[in-house]
C-alpha positions in Angstrom: 0.0 0.0 0.0 1.4 3.4 -1.0 2.1 5.8 1.9 0.0 8.9 2.5 0.8 12.6 2.1 4.0 14.0 3.7 2.9 16.7 6.3 5.1 19.4 4.7 3.4 18.7 1.3 -0.3 19.2 2.4 -0.6 22.6 0.8 2.3 23.0 -1.6 2.7 25.9 -4.1 4.6 25.1 -7.3 6.5 27.8 -9.2 6.5 26.6 -12.8 3.9 24.0 -12.2 3.4 23.3 -15.9 7.0 21.8 -16.4 7.4 18.1 -17.1 9.0 17.3 -13.7 7.0 19.8 -11.6 3.6 18.9 -13.0 4.2 15.2 -12.3 4.9 15.8 -8.6 2.0 18.2 -8.3 -0.3 15.6 -9.8 0.7 12.8 -7.4 0.3 15.2 -4.4 -3.2 16.1 -5.6 -4.0 12.4 -6.0 -2.8 11.8 -2.5 -5.2 14.4 -1.2 -3.0 17.5 -1.1 -4.4 21.0 -1.6 -2.1 21.9 -4.5 -1.6 25.3 -6.2 0.9 26.8 -8.4 1.8 29.2 -11.3 3.1 28.9 -14.8 4.2 31.3 -17.5 1.4 30.4 -19.9 -1.7 28.3 -20.4 -1.2 24.7 -21.5 -2.9 21.4 -21.8 -0.9 20.3 -18.8 -2.4 23.2 -16.7 -5.9 22.1 -17.7 -5.1 18.5 -16.8 -4.0 19.7 -13.3 -7.1 21.8 -12.9 -9.2 18.7 -13.6 -7.6 17.2 -10.5 -8.6 20.2 -8.4 -5.2 21.9 -8.6 -5.3 25.8 -8.6 -3.2 27.0 -11.5 -2.4 30.7 -11.9 -1.0 32.0 -15.2 1.9 34.4 -14.8 4.1 34.9 -11.8 3.0 37.3 -9.1 3.4 37.5 -5.3 -0.4 37.4 -4.7 -0.6 34.0 -6.3 1.1 32.5 -3.2 -1.4 31.8 -0.5 -0.4 32.8 3.0 -1.2 29.3 4.4 1.0 27.4 1.9 2.9 24.6 3.6 5.9 24.9 1.3 7.0 26.4 -2.1 8.3 23.9 -4.6 10.9 25.1 -7.1 13.1 23.6 -9.8 16.6 24.7 -10.7 15.2 26.7 -13.6 13.4 29.2 -11.2 15.3 32.5 -10.9 16.0 34.0 -7.5 14.1 37.2 -8.4 10.8 35.4 -8.9 8.1 37.4 -7.1 6.5 34.3 -5.6 9.9 33.2 -4.2 10.4 36.6 -2.7 7.0 36.4 -1.1 7.7 33.0 0.4 10.8 34.5 2.1 8.7 37.3 3.5 6.1 34.9 4.9 8.8 32.4 6.2 7.3 29.6 4.0 9.9 26.8 3.4 11.3 26.4 -0.1 11.7 22.8 -1.3 13.5 21.7 -4.4 11.4 19.4 -6.6 13.9 16.6 -6.1 13.3 16.7 -2.4 9.6 16.7 -3.0 9.9 13.7 -5.2 12.2 11.9 -2.7 9.5 12.5 0.0 6.9 10.9 -2.3 9.1 7.8 -2.8 9.8 7.3 0.9 8.5 4.0 2.2 8.2 2.5 -1.3 10.4 0.4 -3.6 11.9 3.0 -6.0 13.4 2.4 -9.4 15.4 5.5 -10.4 16.2 5.8 -14.1 19.3 7.8 -14.9 21.6 8.5 -17.9 22.4 11.2 -20.4 19.9 9.9 -22.9 16.8 7.6 -22.8 15.5 8.3 -19.3 12.0 9.3 -20.3 11.5 6.3 -22.6 12.9 3.8 -20.2 10.9 5.2 -17.2 7.7 5.1 -19.4 8.4 1.5 -20.5 8.6 0.4 -16.9 5.5 2.4 -15.9 3.4 0.9 -18.7 4.6 -2.7 -18.4 4.4 -2.9 -14.6 0.9 -1.4 -14.8 0.0 -4.0 -17.4 1.0 -6.7 -15.0 -1.4 -5.3 -12.3 1.4 -4.1 -10.0 -0.2 -0.6 -9.8 3.1 1.4 -9.6 3.4 5.1 -8.9 5.5 6.9 -11.5 6.9 10.3 -12.4 8.1 10.7 -16.0 9.6 13.6 -17.9 7.1 13.4 -20.7 3.5 12.5 -21.3 2.5 8.9 -22.3 -0.6 9.4 -24.3 -2.4 12.6 -23.0 -1.5 15.8 -21.2 -0.9 15.1 -17.6 -0.2 11.4 -18.1 3.4 11.9 -16.9 2.7 10.8 -13.4 0.4 8.7 -11.3 -0.2 7.8 -7.6 -0.5 4.0 -7.7 -1.7 1.7 -5.0 1.3 -0.6 -5.2 4.6 -0.5 -3.5 6.8 0.3 -6.6 7.7 3.9 -7.6 9.3 4.4 -11.0 11.0 7.8 -11.4 13.2 9.6 -13.9 16.3 10.7 -12.1 17.8 13.9 -13.5 21.5 14.4 -13.4 21.5 17.9 -15.0 21.6 19.7 -11.6 22.8 16.8 -9.5 19.3 16.5 -8.0 19.3 12.7 -8.5 21.6 12.5 -5.4 18.5 13.0 -3.3 17.0 9.6 -4.1 17.6 6.2 -2.4 16.5 3.6 -5.0 16.2 -0.1 -4.5 17.1 -0.4 -8.2 18.9 2.3 -10.2 19.4 2.3 -14.0 22.3 4.0 -15.7 21.7 4.0 -19.5 24.8 5.9 -20.5 27.2 8.6 -19.3 28.3 11.5 -21.4 29.3 15.1 -21.0 26.2 17.4 -21.1 24.6 20.2 -19.1 27.8 22.3 -19.6 26.5 25.0 -17.3 26.7 22.6 -14.3 29.5 20.2 -15.3 33.0 21.3 -16.4 34.5 17.9 -17.2 33.8 14.2 -17.6 35.4 13.6 -14.2 32.7 15.8 -12.6 30.1 13.7 -14.5 31.5 10.4 -13.2 31.8 11.7 -9.7 28.1 12.7 -9.8 27.0 9.3 -11.1 29.2 7.6 -8.5 27.3 9.6 -5.8 24.0 8.5 -7.4 25.0 4.8 -7.4 26.2 5.2 -3.8 22.6 6.1 -2.8 21.3 2.6 -3.8 19.9 1.0 -0.6 21.7 -2.0 0.9 20.8 -5.1 -1.1 19.7 -3.1 -4.1 21.0 -3.3 -7.7 22.5 -1.1 -10.3 21.4 -1.9 -13.9 24.0 -0.4 -16.3 24.9 -0.6 -20.0 27.7 -3.0 -20.9 28.1 -1.3 -24.3 28.4 2.4 -23.6 32.0 3.4 -22.9 30.9 6.0 -20.3 28.8 3.4 -18.5 31.6 0.9 -18.6 34.0 3.4 -17.1 31.5 4.1 -14.3 31.3 0.4 -13.6 35.1 0.2 -13.4 35.1 3.2 -11.0 32.5 1.6 -8.8 34.7 -1.5 -8.5 32.1 -3.8 -7.1 30.9 -1.4 -4.4 27.3 -2.1 -5.5 25.6 -5.2 -7.0 25.7 -4.6 -10.7 23.6 -6.1 -13.5 24.9 -5.2 -17.0 22.9 -5.3 -20.2 23.7 -4.9 -23.9 25.4 -6.6 -26.8 28.8 -7.1 -25.2 29.7 -10.8 -24.7 30.1 -10.2 -20.9 26.7 -8.6 -20.4 24.5 -10.3 -17.7 21.5 -9.6 -19.9 22.9 -10.0 -23.4 21.1 -8.6 -26.4 21.4 -11.2 -29.2 19.5 -9.4 -31.9 17.4 -6.4 -32.7 15.4 -7.0 -35.9 13.7 -3.9 -37.4 10.0 -4.4 -38.4 8.9 -1.1 -39.8 8.3 1.3 -36.9 8.8 -1.5 -34.4 11.5 -4.0 -33.5 11.8 -7.6 -32.3 14.4 -8.1 -29.6 16.0 -11.3 -28.4 18.0 -11.5 -25.2 19.9 -14.1 -23.2 18.9 -14.0 -19.6 20.0 -16.6 -17.0 20.9 -19.0 -19.8 17.5 -18.7 -21.5 16.6 -16.9 -24.7 13.7 -14.5 -24.5 12.1 -12.7 -27.6 9.7 -9.8 -27.3 8.4 -6.9 -29.3 9.3 -3.2 -28.9 6.7 -0.9 -30.4 9.1 2.0 -31.3 11.9 1.9 -33.9 15.6 1.9 -33.4 18.3 -0.1 -31.7 18.6 2.5 -28.9 14.9 2.1 -27.9 15.4 -1.6 -28.0 18.2 -1.3 -25.5 16.0 1.0 -23.3 13.5 -1.9 -23.2 16.2 -4.4 -22.2 17.3 -2.0 -19.4 13.6 -1.9 -18.2 13.5 -5.7 -18.4 16.7 -6.1 -16.3 15.5 -3.6 -13.7 12.1 -5.3 -13.3 13.8 -8.7 -12.9 16.1 -7.2 -10.3 13.0 -6.1 -8.4 11.6 -9.6 -8.6 9.2 -9.4 -11.5 9.3 -12.6 -13.6 11.2 -12.0 -16.8 8.8 -13.7 -19.3 5.8 -11.8 -17.9 7.6 -8.5 -18.0 8.9 -9.1 -21.5 5.4 -9.8 -22.7 4.1 -6.7 -20.9 6.8 -4.5 -22.5 5.1 -5.0 -25.8 2.1 -2.9 -24.5 4.3 0.2 -24.5 3.4 2.2 -27.6 5.6 5.3 -27.1 5.8 8.6 -25.3 5.1 12.0 -26.7 8.0 13.5 -28.6 10.0 10.3 -28.8 9.7 9.5 -32.5 5.9 10.2 -32.2 3.9 10.1 -35.4 2.0 13.4 -35.5 0.1 12.6 -38.7 0.3 12.4 -42.5 -0.7 14.8 -45.3 -0.1 14.8 -49.0 1.8 11.5 -48.6 4.2 13.0 -46.1 4.5 11.7 -42.5 5.5 14.1 -39.8 7.2 12.7 -36.8 8.3 14.5 -33.6 11.7 13.9 -31.9 12.9 15.2 -28.6 16.5 14.6 -29.6 18.7 17.6 -28.7 22.1 16.1 -28.0 24.2 14.8 -30.9 24.1 11.2 -29.7 20.3 11.3 -29.5 20.1 13.1 -32.9 22.2 10.4 -34.5 20.3 7.6 -32.9 16.9 8.9 -33.9 18.1 9.6 -37.5 19.6 6.1 -37.8 16.4 4.6 -36.5 14.3 6.5 -39.0 16.7 5.6 -41.8 16.3 1.9 -40.9 12.6 2.2 -40.8 12.1 4.5 -43.8 13.8 2.4 -46.5 14.2 4.6 -49.6 12.1 7.5 -48.2 13.8 10.9 -47.9 14.2 12.2 -44.4 13.8 16.0 -43.8 14.6 17.5 -40.4 13.4 20.7 -38.8 16.0 21.2 -36.0 15.8 23.7 -33.2 19.0 23.8 -31.0 18.4 23.7 -27.3 20.5 25.9 -25.0 23.3 28.3 -25.8 25.8 26.4 -23.6 25.0 23.0 -25.3 25.4 24.6 -28.8 28.7 26.2 -27.8 30.1 22.9 -26.7 28.4 20.5 -29.2 27.4 22.6 -32.2 29.9 20.9 -34.5 28.7 17.5 -33.5 25.0 18.6 -34.0 25.8 19.7 -37.5 27.5 16.4 -38.3 24.5 14.5 -37.0 22.3 16.5 -39.4 24.3 15.2 -42.3 22.4 11.9 -41.8 19.3 13.6 -43.1 18.6 14.3 -46.8 17.9 17.9 -46.0 17.5 20.0 -42.9 15.9 23.3 -41.7 17.8 24.8 -38.7 16.1 27.3 -36.4 17.5 29.8 -33.9 18.6 28.5 -30.5 15.8 27.9 -28.0 17.2 29.5 -24.8 15.0 27.8 -22.2 16.6 28.9 -18.9 19.7 30.5 -20.3 20.8 34.0 -21.3 22.5 34.4 -24.7 26.3 33.8 -25.0 28.1 36.2 -27.4 29.0 34.6 -30.7 26.9 31.5 -30.1 24.2 31.1 -32.7 22.8 28.4 -34.9 25.4 29.3 -37.5 27.9 27.1 -35.6 25.6 24.1 -36.4 24.9 25.2 -40.0 28.6 25.6 -40.8 29.5 22.2 -39.4 26.6 20.5 -41.2 27.6 22.1 -44.6 31.2 21.0 -44.0 29.9 17.5 -43.5 28.1 17.7 -46.9 24.6 18.4 -45.5 21.8 20.3 -47.3 20.8 22.9 -44.7 18.4 25.9 -44.9 18.5 28.4 -42.0 15.1 29.8 -41.0 15.0 32.6 -38.3 11.2 33.0 -38.1 9.4 29.8 -37.0 6.2 31.0 -38.7 7.9 30.5 -42.1 8.8 26.9 -41.5 5.6 25.2 -42.7 5.9 27.0 -46.1 9.6 26.2 -46.4 8.9 22.5 -45.6 6.0 22.4 -48.0 8.4 23.6 -50.7 10.9 20.8 -49.9 8.7 17.8 -49.2 7.3 15.3 -51.7 5.0 12.3 -51.3 6.8 9.5 -49.5 9.1 11.8 -47.4 9.4 11.7 -43.7 9.6 15.1 -41.8 11.2 15.1 -38.3 10.6 18.1 -36.0 13.6 17.7 -33.7 14.7 19.4 -30.5 13.7 19.9 -26.8 12.1 23.3 -27.2 8.9 24.5 -28.8 9.7 23.1 -32.2 7.2 20.4 -31.4 4.4 23.0 -32.0 5.4 23.0 -35.7 4.2 19.5 -36.5 0.5 20.3 -36.8 1.2 23.5 -38.7 3.4 21.6 -41.2 0.6 19.1 -41.7 -2.0 21.8 -42.2 0.1 23.5 -44.8 0.8 20.2 -46.6 -2.9 19.4 -46.7 -3.7 22.5 -48.6 
């Protein structure tokens, strides 16, 4: 039976309640009986989904939005110190809680699975949430993306398992104490918070050190960063490796593409197990194997979990088909790091056959573009043609000299066909002039490029 509501969370106020991580915690607190309120910069489907649960959602940030009797104010690392609601909390003496502490409090008393890694966290967390639910285990979960509808990124379940996405970007995953932790991969990212790979490794070592006694670390045997982390941990935690390497504990024997799906065969405890993955690409197949290994480490029968994994049909923005018009399919990709971009483009190339692949790419963060702009451009060379937008700043201020031109130059140097577009409103017309029946169009990036999919489809339909 899941625990009740932490006392400090009875009347929480969330600043930025519409964000993927924040909205999930708010949803679970509301489902546990909390009187939840919050604010966000703009209206959204997520805000409406929260209101349907009885959550008070204010639009815009203002001191008067914070109720005097709030038990705490929940913030993420993206909230600036001059936020008026944060200032009002200080005046009233209301405790300020980081979202990771709020999530850790929700997991207390349960059997947490924490999913970490530079790429693939949302997909793997979603796969576990869906498959464990399919088996009737009624898990709670908090995911960094919606499964099939706005607000479906989190659920308060009646069972004793809690599946959570563990974010390394601001070291907040150090707050969790999982029974099973997953590390999918380890790469240098989030350059505003990490200066080197050594700092990244140290952060992941701290995360692994938080696993409860008797718990397990499920970690890739293929990814060099993950293998280095395993070496650094040197047996300090029970480790279960997965992947195509011959020494993997859960060895991937084959990944067979079947259109926009895959069939995966693994060797587990001396037995071969074959199951379907309803999203394309080798990297998503490996995410499914990580989910399988984690569930088995928690005591779920392997054959049952493998069968249940087939019920996962995807998460929004992870190679999500948005529709088709004039014979052109439009697919949305959250990829924003070169490794993710390459993986998604290779997956689409394997699934598309002879079809052309056109990409609308929006770089995410000035710091990431400064460090990885060249590699982003090289990834775009895998497409037949690309449109590149201006950088989506998110929480960052501009960096002098850092623009999308860094990516465009690198892409052209790699032989890519690239068209820069500075006004998003022009993209549907540009794409309509490029696309032909049979083509695949990918809107790619972690910002608001996702909004362009429906507009491109509308323009193609005319």
